[in-house]
C-alpha positions in Angstrom: -28.2 -12.7 6.2 -25.6 -14.2 8.5 -24.5 -12.1 11.4 -20.9 -10.8 11.3 -18.2 -9.1 13.3 -17.4 -5.8 11.6 -14.0 -4.1 11.8 -14.2 -0.5 10.6 -11.5 1.8 9.3 -10.0 3.5 6.3 -7.1 1.0 6.7 -4.8 2.8 4.2 -1.7 0.5 4.2 -3.2 -2.1 6.5 -0.3 -1.4 8.8 0.5 -3.0 12.2 -2.0 -0.8 14.0 -4.8 -1.8 11.6 -3.7 -5.4 11.9 -4.3 -5.1 15.7 -7.9 -4.1 15.1 -8.4 -7.0 12.7 -6.8 -9.4 15.2 -9.3 -8.4 17.8 -12.2 -8.8 15.4 -10.9 -12.2 14.5 -10.7 -13.1 18.2 -14.3 -12.1 18.8 -15.5 -13.8 15.6 -13.8 -17.1 16.6 -15.6 -17.0 19.9 -19.0 -16.3 18.3 -18.3 -18.6 15.3 -19.0 -15.7 12.9 -17.1 -14.2 9.9 -15.1 -11.0 10.0 -16.2 -8.3 7.6 -13.8 -5.3 7.2 -15.7 -2.1 6.4 -13.6 0.5 4.5 -14.2 3.6 2.5 -13.1 4.7 -1.0 -12.1 7.3 -2.0 -10.2 8.5 1.1 -12.6 10.8 3.1 -10.1 13.7 3.0 -10.2 13.6 -0.8 -13.9 14.4 -0.6 -14.2 16.7 2.4 -10.9 18.6 2.0 -9.4 17.8 -1.4 -6.6 20.2 -1.0 -5.3 18.1 1.8 -5.9 14.6 0.5 -3.0 12.3 1.3 -1.0 10.1 -1.1 -2.2 6.6 -0.7 0.0 3.8 0.6 -2.0 1.2 -1.3 -4.7 1.3 -4.0 -8.1 -0.1 -3.2 -7.4 -3.4 -4.9 -4.3 -4.0 -2.7 -6.2 -2.8 0.4 -8.9 -5.4 -0.1 -6.3 -8.1 -0.6 -4.4 -7.1 2.5 -7.5 -7.0 4.7 -8.4 -10.5 3.5 -4.9 -11.7 4.2 -5.1 -10.2 7.7 -8.3 -12.1 8.7 -11.3 -10.7 7.0 -13.6 -13.2 5.2 -15.2 -10.3 3.4 -14.4 -6.7 2.7 -17.2 -4.1 2.2 -16.1 -1.0 0.3 -18.4 2.0 0.8 -18.2 4.8 -1.7 -17.4 7.9 0.4 -19.3 10.9 -0.8 -20.6 14.2 0.7 -24.0 12.5 0.9 -22.6 9.6 2.8 -20.6 11.9 5.1 -23.8 13.7 6.0 -25.4 10.6 7.4 -26.3 10.9 11.1 -24.5 8.4 13.4 -27.8 6.6 14.0 -28.5 6.3 10.2 -25.0 4.9 9.7 -25.5 2.3 12.5 -29.0 1.4 11.5 -28.6 1.4 7.7 -25.0 0.1 7.3 -23.9 -1.8 10.4 -27.2 -3.4 11.2 -29.2 -3.3 7.9 -26.4 -4.0 5.4 -23.9 -6.0 7.4 -26.0 -7.5 10.2 -23.3 -6.7 12.7 -23.3 -8.8 15.9 -20.2 -7.0 17.2 -18.2 -4.0 16.0 -14.4 -3.4 16.4 -12.8 0.0 15.8 -9.7 1.9 16.8 -10.0 4.1 19.9 -9.8 7.3 17.8 -12.7 6.2 15.5 -15.5 8.7 14.7 -18.2 8.7 12.1 -21.4 10.3 10.9 -22.2 13.9 10.1 -19.3 16.2 11.3 -17.6 13.1 12.9 -20.1 13.4 15.7 -20.5 9.6 16.3 -18.4 7.5 18.6 -18.3 4.0 19.9 -20.7 5.0 22.7 -23.3 5.5 20.0 -22.6 2.1 18.5 -22.9 0.4 21.9 -26.5 1.6 22.2 -27.3 -0.8 19.3 -24.7 -3.6 19.4 -21.7 -4.9 21.3 -18.5 -3.1 20.3 -14.8 -2.8 21.2 -12.4 0.0 20.8 -8.8 -1.1 20.3 -6.0 1.0 21.8 -3.7 2.6 19.2 -0.5 0.7 18.7 2.6 2.7 19.5 6.4 2.4 19.3 9.2 4.6 20.8 8.4 7.3 18.3 4.6 7.5 18.9 1.4 6.1 17.5 1.8 3.9 14.4 -0.2 5.7 11.7 -0.6 5.9 7.9 0.6 9.6 8.2 3.9 8.5 9.8 4.4 5.8 7.2 3.8 8.3 4.3 6.5 10.5 5.8 9.0 7.7 5.9 8.2 6.7 2.3 8.5 10.4 1.2 12.0 10.4 2.6 13.0 7.1 1.2 13.3 5.5 4.6 12.0 2.1 3.4 13.2 0.1 6.4 11.3 2.4 8.8 8.2 2.2 6.7 8.6 -1.6 6.7 8.8 -1.7 10.5 5.5 0.2 10.8 3.7 -1.6 8.0 4.9 -5.1 9.0 5.9 -5.7 5.4 7.7 -3.8 2.6 6.0 -0.8 1.1 4.9 -1.7 -2.5 3.4 -0.2 -5.6 1.1 -2.0 -8.0 0.2 -1.3 -11.6 0.1 -2.5 -15.2 3.4 -3.0 -16.9 3.5 -0.6 -19.8 5.9 -0.1 -22.8 8.6 2.4 -22.0 11.4 3.7 -24.2 12.9 0.1 -24.2 16.4 1.6 -23.5 16.9 -0.8 -20.6 16.4 -3.8 -22.9 18.8 -2.3 -25.4 21.6 -2.1 -22.8 21.0 -5.5 -21.2 18.8 -4.4 -18.3 15.2 -4.9 -19.3 12.9 -3.3 -16.8 9.2 -3.5 -16.0 7.8 0.0 -16.2 4.7 0.6 -14.1 1.9 2.8 -15.4 1.6 6.3 -14.0 0.6 5.9 -10.4 -1.5 9.0 -9.7 -2.2 9.7 -6.1 0.1 7.0 -4.7 2.9 7.3 -2.1 5.9 6.9 -4.4 9.4 7.0 -2.8 11.8 9.8 -3.9 13.9 9.5 -7.0 16.7 7.0 -6.6 17.8 3.4 -6.9 16.4 0.8 -4.5 16.7 -2.9 -3.7 13.5 -4.9 -3.6 11.3 -7.4 -5.4 9.3 -7.6 -8.6 6.2 -9.8 -8.7 3.7 -10.6 -11.4 0.3 -12.1 -10.6 -0.1 -15.7 -11.8 3.5 -15.9 -13.0 5.4 -19.1 -12.6 8.5 -17.2 -11.4 7.0 -14.9 -8.9 8.6 -12.4 -6.5 12.0 -11.9 -8.1 14.9 -10.0 -6.5 15.1 -6.7 -8.2 17.0 -3.4 -8.6 14.5 -0.6 -8.8 14.8 2.9 -10.4 12.5 5.9 -9.7 13.1 9.1 -11.7 13.3 10.6 -15.2 16.4 8.7 -16.5 18.4 11.9 -16.8 21.4 10.3 -18.6 19.5 10.1 -21.9 17.3 12.7 -23.6 13.6 11.7 -23.9 12.6 9.8 -26.9 9.5 12.0 -27.4 9.3 15.8 -27.2 8.4 17.3 -23.8 9.3 16.5 -20.3 9.7 12.8 -19.4 7.4 11.8 -16.5 8.8 10.1 -13.4 9.1 6.4 -14.0 8.9 3.5 -11.6 10.7 0.5 -13.1 12.3 -2.7 -11.8 15.0 -4.9 -13.3 14.7 -8.6 -12.2 18.3 -9.4 -11.3 20.0 -11.6 -13.8 16.8 -12.0 -15.9 16.6 -11.0 -19.5 13.9 -13.4 -20.6 10.7 -11.8 -19.1 7.9 -10.4 -21.2 5.6 -8.7 -18.7 3.8 -6.1 -20.8 0.1 -5.7 -20.0 0.4 -7.7 -16.8 -0.3 -6.5 -13.3 3.0 -6.2 -11.3 4.0 -5.4 -7.8 7.3 -3.6 -6.9 8.4 -3.9 -3.3 10.9 -1.5 -1.7 13.4 -2.9 0.8 16.1 -0.3 0.9 17.3 2.9 -0.7 20.7 2.5 -2.4 21.6 5.9 -4.0 20.2 9.0 -5.6 19.4 9.2 -9.3 22.1 11.1 -11.2 23.0 12.0 -14.8 26.1 10.1 -16.1 28.4 11.5 -18.8 27.7 8.5 -21.1 26.7 4.9 -21.4 29.9 3.2 -20.1 29.9 4.9 -16.7 26.2 4.3 -16.4 26.6 0.6 -17.1 29.5 0.3 -14.6 27.3 1.9 -11.9 24.3 -0.3 -12.8 26.5 -3.4 -12.3 27.4 -2.1 -8.9 23.8 -1.3 -8.1 22.8 -4.9 -8.9 25.5 -6.3 -6.8 24.5 -4.1 -3.9 20.9 -5.0 -4.3 21.7 -8.7 -4.2 23.6 -8.1 -1.0 20.8 -6.2 0.7 18.2 -8.8 -0.3 20.4 -11.6 1.0 21.0 -9.7 4.3 17.3 -9.1 4.9 16.4 -12.7 4.1 12.9 -13.6 5.5 12.4 -10.1 6.7 11.8 -9.2 3.1 8.6 -11.3 2.9 5.7 -9.3 1.4 3.1 -10.7 3.8 
């Protein structure tokens, strides 16, 4: 097995701080003419060790792998995190995983990285076996850039602030499912994402952003996005309507996206979701929302790039 430079972390969101770790791994790998392997864990360790405190995820595991590869990893190793894995001693983790499984020649971690049973392992333990670097945590004027900070911004609808820390817009991915088709009936057909359990979803409201579909000819389309329960209309089916994340590709009525995997990116919060007294005032507001979304997207320009 070829030796590798291993970057280790949960990497939820693959934010700018994580990108700094990967950049250091890439620098070492280039000097050694070796590939970078990103080692990450799924599910989130907190979901296993303290499920009542598990965080909402910024990206699903599919997107995390994709982002890690985009940020310089030739390969991504996903370890299933379990109570049995958490109980490994630091030496067992190093010998079995880093050396035995990944043949690490060099290891790169963030300076707050710990591992093994009761988080008792540190970079000092790794250095007993193999060369290793700890990368200083990246900070801005408000403190350390972290997944926790970004989740808080997303929860408040502060999409520009989340974007600044992520280095890209916050996005959600999922399969496009059939909804109530009310948008299509009123001239605003939307792509409704499947229920995104456990994901960091912004608060109810209208947003400017992008809609992308994998392998589509027209990819990354400017969009107006709605999150909420569509309070203007009663639900088609009995019971409480679930929160919906849906995007209307601006000025496009010709898309058939059902069953495809879509990405919705959030650039900016526009307004809260409200119940309108009828269809006409709703349509008037939707026209204003689309115009405002176009203006926001045009203003952001290249700053809206997903990668």
